[in-house]
N, C-alpha and C positions, 0 to 999 in steps of 0.2 A: 709739762710738755712742751718741746720747743718745735713749733711745726710739726713735721712727721716723724722727729726724734722723740723716740720714748725713753723716758729716764725713770730710774728706780728711786727708792727714798733718799738714798745718798747722792743722787743727781749724777748717777753713771748711766751711760747709754746702754740700753737693754737692747734696742734694735730700731733700725728705721729702713724705709724704703722710700726713694722718691725717683721719678724719671726726671732725667735732665737731657736737654738737647745738645748736640754740638753746633756750636755758632763759628761762624767765619770771622777772621780777624786778618784785613788786609787781602792781599792777593794770594798769599801762600801759606797762612797760619788758620789753625781752628783751635778751638778750646771749649771748655765747659765752664758755666757761670755757676758758682755756689752761693747758696743762700748767706745773707749776712749773719744770721743765727748760728749757722755751722761754723763760719769762721770766727764768731765770738766764742762759743763753747769750745773750741779746739784751739783757742788764743792764736789764730794765725791773722796774719796781715799781708798786705800788699807787699810782693816781694819775697815771701818765704817760699822755701822749696818744699815740694810736695814728691815723694816717691811714687813711681807708677810700677806695679809688679803685676805679673800675669803668667798663667798657663792657661787652664780652660776658662778661668775666670780673670778679670781685671779689677785690681785693686789699687786705689789711690789713697795713699795715707800720709800723714804729716810724718816728715823725717824723724821726728823722734820716737815714733811709733813703728818704724820699719821692722824692727825685730817681731813685734806681735802679728805683723801681717804675714811675714815669712812664716810663722808658726801656723797660721790659718790655712796657709797653701800646702803646707807640709801634711797637716791633719787632713785637707781634701784629698790629697794624694795617697794617703794611709788609707782613708774610707774608702776611695774608689779601687784601690789595690785588694781590700778585703771584701769589695762586694757589698758593702754598706750602703 
C-alpha cells in the first residue's frame, strides 16, 4: 500500500482517494501538490507534463496514460446515457 493508494498483488493500482488542496503560486497561478509516492509510482519527475481532461469529472493523468483516461470518460458518458 502506497499511502492511500491500494495495490493488488502485482503492484497495480486498484483504487485510491485522497483530498488535495489547491495552493497558490505567486500572484496569478495555482496548483495542487502531489505526494512523492504518487510521483514515484507513476515515474513522474519535475517538468513532466500531465494531461487534464474533464466533463462532469476532472481527471489528471500522466501524458502516457491519456488514452486510458479518455476511455474512462467515455465509459462515464455511456453509463450516464444508459441510466446506470
